C-alpha positions as CSV (number, residue, x, y, z in Angstrom):
1,M,18.1,19.4,5.9
2,L,18.9,16.5,3.6
3,L,17.5,13.9,6.6
4,A,14.1,15.8,7.2
5,Y,13.7,16.0,3.5
6,L,14.1,12.2,2.9
7,L,12.0,11.6,5.9
8,A,9.2,13.8,4.6
9,I,9.6,12.0,1.1
10,A,9.3,8.6,2.9
11,H,6.4,9.6,5.0
12,H,4.2,10.9,2.3
13,L,5.0,7.8,0.5
14,A,4.2,5.5,3.3
15,V,0.6,7.5,3.9
16,F,-0.2,7.4,0.1
17,S,0.4,3.6,0.5
18,L,-1.7,3.1,3.5
19,V,-4.4,5.0,1.8
20,I,-4.0,2.8,-1.6
21,I,-4.0,-0.4,0.7
22,L,-7.4,0.7,2.8
23,A,-9.0,1.4,-0.6
24,A,-8.2,-1.9,-2.0
25,E,-9.4,-3.8,1.2
26,T,-12.5,-1.7,1.0
27,A,-13.0,-2.5,-2.6
28,L,-12.5,-6.2,-2.1
29,M,-14.5,-6.5,1.0
30,R,-17.8,-7.4,-1.0
31,P,-20.3,-9.7,-1.2
32,G,-19.7,-13.3,-2.9
33,L,-16.1,-13.5,-1.4
34,T,-14.2,-16.4,-2.7
35,A,-11.6,-18.4,-0.8
36,R,-8.7,-16.5,-2.7
37,D,-10.7,-13.2,-2.2
38,L,-10.1,-13.9,1.6
39,W,-6.5,-14.8,1.5
40,R,-6.1,-11.5,-0.5
41,L,-7.9,-9.7,2.1
42,A,-6.0,-11.2,4.7
43,A,-2.7,-10.1,2.9
44,L,-4.3,-6.4,2.6
45,D,-4.9,-6.3,5.9
46,R,-1.5,-7.5,7.0
47,A,0.2,-4.9,4.9
48,Y,-2.4,-2.3,6.3
49,G,-1.1,-3.1,9.8
50,L,2.8,-2.8,8.6
51,V,2.4,0.0,6.7
52,A,0.6,2.1,9.7
53,L,3.6,0.9,11.7
54,L,5.6,2.1,9.3
55,V,3.9,5.4,8.8
56,L,4.0,6.1,12.5
57,A,7.7,5.6,12.9
58,I,8.3,7.8,10.1
59,G,6.2,10.4,11.3
60,F,7.6,10.2,14.9
61,S,11.3,10.5,13.3
62,R,10.0,13.5,11.4
63,A,9.0,15.2,14.6
64,V,12.5,14.5,15.9
65,W,14.8,14.8,13.4
66,G,12.6,17.0,10.9
67,V,13.2,20.9,10.3
68,R,11.0,22.0,13.4
69,G,12.1,19.2,16.1
70,W,10.4,17.8,18.7
71,G,9.8,20.8,21.0
72,Y,7.8,22.1,18.2
73,Y,5.5,18.9,17.9
74,A,5.4,18.0,21.7
75,D,3.9,21.1,22.8
76,N,1.2,21.1,20.2
77,P,-2.4,20.0,20.7
78,V,-3.0,19.8,17.1
79,F,0.0,17.4,16.9
80,W,-2.0,15.2,19.7
81,A,-4.8,15.7,18.0
82,K,-3.4,14.2,14.8
83,I,-1.8,11.3,16.7
84,A,-5.1,10.8,18.4
85,A,-6.8,10.3,15.0
86,F,-4.3,8.0,13.8
87,F,-4.6,5.6,16.9
88,G,-8.4,6.0,16.5
89,V,-8.3,4.9,12.7
90,A,-6.0,1.9,14.0
91,L,-8.9,0.9,16.7
92,L,-11.7,1.1,13.9
93,S,-9.5,-1.4,12.1
94,V,-9.5,-4.2,14.8
95,P,-12.9,-5.4,14.1
96,P,-12.8,-5.9,10.4
97,T,-9.3,-7.6,10.8
98,L,-10.5,-10.1,13.3
99,K,-13.3,-11.0,11.0
100,I,-11.2,-11.6,8.2
101,L,-9.3,-13.6,10.4
102,A,-12.3,-15.5,11.3
103,W,-13.6,-15.8,7.9
104,R,-10.3,-17.5,6.9
105,R,-10.9,-20.1,9.5
106,Q,-14.3,-20.6,8.6
107,G,-14.0,-20.9,4.7
108,G,-16.8,-18.6,4.2
109,V,-18.2,-14.9,4.7
110,P,-21.7,-14.2,6.4
111,D,-23.5,-11.4,4.6
112,D,-24.4,-10.0,8.0
113,E,-20.9,-9.7,9.3
114,L,-19.4,-8.6,5.8
115,A,-21.9,-5.7,6.1
116,A,-21.0,-5.1,9.9
117,A,-17.2,-4.9,8.6
118,R,-17.8,-3.1,5.6
119,R,-19.5,-0.2,8.3
120,W,-16.3,0.0,10.3
121,L,-14.2,0.3,7.3
122,T,-16.5,3.5,6.1
123,A,-15.7,4.8,9.9
124,E,-12.1,4.2,9.5
125,W,-12.4,6.5,6.4
126,G,-14.2,9.1,8.2
127,L,-11.8,9.6,10.9
128,F,-8.9,9.0,8.3
129,A,-10.0,12.1,6.3
130,T,-9.4,14.3,9.4
131,I,-6.0,13.4,9.3
132,P,-4.4,15.5,6.4
133,L,-7.0,18.2,7.6
134,L,-4.9,18.3,11.0
135,A,-1.7,17.7,9.3
136,A,-2.1,21.0,7.1
137,A,-3.3,23.1,10.4
138,L,-0.2,21.6,12.0
139,G,2.3,22.8,8.8
140,L,0.8,26.0,8.9
141,G,1.8,26.6,12.5
142,L,-1.9,26.8,13.4
143,R,-3.1,26.3,17.3
144,P,-6.6,25.9,18.9
Protein backbone atom coordinates (compact mmCIF):
# COMPACT_ATOMS: atom_id res chain seq x y z
CA MET A 1 0.00 0.00 0.00
CA LEU A 2 2.88 2.38 0.78
CA LEU A 3 4.40 1.77 -2.66
CA ALA A 4 1.08 2.50 -4.36
CA TYR A 5 0.78 5.72 -2.33
CA LEU A 6 4.31 6.86 -3.18
CA LEU A 7 3.82 6.05 -6.86
CA ALA A 8 0.56 8.03 -6.90
CA ILE A 9 2.30 11.05 -5.35
CA ALA A 10 5.21 10.81 -7.81
CA HIS A 11 2.83 10.43 -10.76
CA HIS A 12 0.75 13.46 -9.79
CA LEU A 13 3.83 15.62 -9.20
CA ALA A 14 5.27 14.58 -12.56
CA VAL A 15 2.00 15.33 -14.38
CA PHE A 16 1.70 18.75 -12.72
CA SER A 17 5.32 19.45 -13.67
CA LEU A 18 4.54 18.51 -17.25
CA VAL A 19 1.63 20.98 -17.32
CA ILE A 20 3.81 23.74 -15.85
CA ILE A 21 6.57 23.13 -18.40
CA LEU A 22 4.10 23.13 -21.30
CA ALA A 23 2.53 26.35 -19.98
CA ALA A 24 5.96 27.99 -19.72
CA GLU A 25 6.86 26.85 -23.22
CA THR A 26 3.57 28.19 -24.57
CA ALA A 27 4.07 31.55 -22.82
CA LEU A 28 7.65 31.89 -24.06
CA MET A 29 6.85 31.03 -27.69
CA ARG A 30 5.84 34.51 -28.79
CA PRO A 31 6.97 37.05 -31.37
CA GLY A 32 10.28 38.76 -30.70
CA LEU A 33 12.17 35.74 -29.37
CA THR A 34 15.79 36.57 -28.55
CA ALA A 35 18.71 34.14 -28.69
CA ARG A 36 18.41 33.81 -24.91
CA ASP A 37 14.68 33.06 -25.24
CA LEU A 38 15.49 30.37 -27.80
CA TRP A 39 17.95 28.82 -25.39
CA ARG A 40 15.30 28.83 -22.65
CA LEU A 41 12.70 27.44 -25.04
CA ALA A 42 15.03 24.59 -26.01
CA ALA A 43 15.76 23.84 -22.34
CA LEU A 44 12.04 23.79 -21.53
CA ASP A 45 11.34 21.56 -24.50
CA ARG A 46 14.06 19.13 -23.41
CA ALA A 47 12.64 19.12 -19.87
CA TYR A 48 9.16 18.51 -21.29
CA GLY A 49 10.36 15.39 -23.09
CA LEU A 50 12.18 14.05 -20.05
CA VAL A 51 9.27 14.69 -17.69
CA ALA A 52 6.87 13.08 -20.20
CA LEU A 53 9.02 9.93 -20.11
CA LEU A 54 8.95 10.08 -16.32
CA VAL A 55 5.15 10.41 -16.30
CA LEU A 56 4.89 7.37 -18.56
CA ALA A 57 7.31 5.27 -16.49
CA ILE A 58 5.67 6.13 -13.19
CA GLY A 59 2.19 5.69 -14.67
CA PHE A 60 2.96 2.19 -15.89
CA SER A 61 4.59 1.42 -12.53
CA ARG A 62 1.34 2.45 -10.87
CA ALA A 63 -0.61 0.20 -13.21
CA VAL A 64 1.61 -2.77 -12.40
CA TRP A 65 2.30 -2.25 -8.68
CA GLY A 66 -0.62 -0.04 -7.70
CA VAL A 67 -3.71 -0.94 -5.73
CA ARG A 68 -5.69 -2.38 -8.65
CA GLY A 69 -2.86 -4.17 -10.43
CA TRP A 70 -2.14 -4.71 -14.10
CA GLY A 71 -5.18 -6.94 -14.68
CA TYR A 72 -7.52 -4.00 -14.12
CA TYR A 73 -5.70 -1.77 -16.58
CA ALA A 74 -4.65 -4.20 -19.30
CA ASP A 75 -8.25 -5.06 -20.03
CA ASN A 76 -9.68 -1.55 -19.72
CA PRO A 77 -10.35 0.44 -22.91
CA VAL A 78 -10.42 3.71 -20.95
CA PHE A 79 -6.82 3.06 -19.86
CA TRP A 80 -5.76 2.46 -23.46
CA ALA A 81 -7.62 5.59 -24.59
CA LYS A 82 -5.68 7.55 -21.97
CA ILE A 83 -2.40 6.05 -23.21
CA ALA A 84 -3.38 6.84 -26.81
CA ALA A 85 -4.14 10.45 -25.85
CA PHE A 86 -0.78 10.71 -24.11
CA PHE A 87 1.02 9.40 -27.20
CA GLY A 88 -1.07 11.73 -29.37
CA VAL A 89 0.16 14.66 -27.31
CA ALA A 90 3.71 13.37 -27.71
CA LEU A 91 3.28 13.24 -31.50
CA LEU A 92 1.85 16.76 -31.55
CA SER A 93 4.92 17.97 -29.65
CA VAL A 94 7.33 16.80 -32.36
CA PRO A 95 6.84 19.63 -34.91
CA PRO A 96 7.43 22.41 -32.32
CA THR A 97 10.50 20.56 -31.03
CA LEU A 98 11.93 20.30 -34.53
CA LYS A 99 11.22 23.99 -35.13
CA ILE A 100 12.91 25.02 -31.87
CA LEU A 101 16.02 23.05 -32.84
CA ALA A 102 16.03 24.63 -36.30
CA TRP A 103 15.54 28.14 -34.90
CA ARG A 104 18.50 27.69 -32.55
CA ARG A 105 20.68 26.67 -35.50
CA GLN A 106 19.39 29.60 -37.59
CA GLY A 107 19.64 32.05 -34.71
CA GLY A 108 16.19 33.43 -35.36
CA VAL A 109 12.52 32.72 -35.76
CA PRO A 110 10.42 33.52 -38.85
CA ASP A 111 7.01 34.84 -37.76
CA ASP A 112 5.05 32.39 -39.94
CA GLU A 113 6.92 29.44 -38.40
CA LEU A 114 6.29 30.77 -34.92
CA ALA A 115 2.56 31.00 -35.62
CA ALA A 116 2.55 27.43 -36.96
CA ALA A 117 4.42 26.15 -33.90
CA ARG A 118 1.93 27.88 -31.62
CA ARG A 119 -0.92 26.13 -33.46
CA TRP A 120 0.75 22.79 -32.72
CA LEU A 121 1.01 23.76 -29.04
CA THR A 122 -2.68 24.69 -29.04
CA ALA A 123 -3.52 21.26 -30.46
CA GLU A 124 -1.35 19.69 -27.75
CA TRP A 125 -3.30 21.53 -25.07
CA GLY A 126 -6.59 20.40 -26.58
CA LEU A 127 -5.67 16.74 -26.57
CA PHE A 128 -3.86 17.02 -23.24
CA ALA A 129 -7.14 18.21 -21.69
CA THR A 130 -8.74 14.85 -22.43
CA ILE A 131 -6.24 12.96 -20.28
CA PRO A 132 -7.60 14.05 -16.86
CA LEU A 133 -11.13 13.29 -18.08
CA LEU A 134 -10.06 9.77 -18.97
CA ALA A 135 -8.11 9.45 -15.70
CA ALA A 136 -11.22 10.37 -13.70
CA ALA A 137 -13.30 7.81 -15.62
CA LEU A 138 -10.61 5.22 -15.04
CA GLY A 139 -10.44 5.99 -11.34
CA LEU A 140 -14.20 5.55 -11.05
CA GLY A 141 -14.09 2.27 -12.91
CA LEU A 142 -16.19 3.58 -15.82
CA ARG A 143 -16.09 1.66 -19.08
CA PRO A 144 -17.52 2.44 -22.51
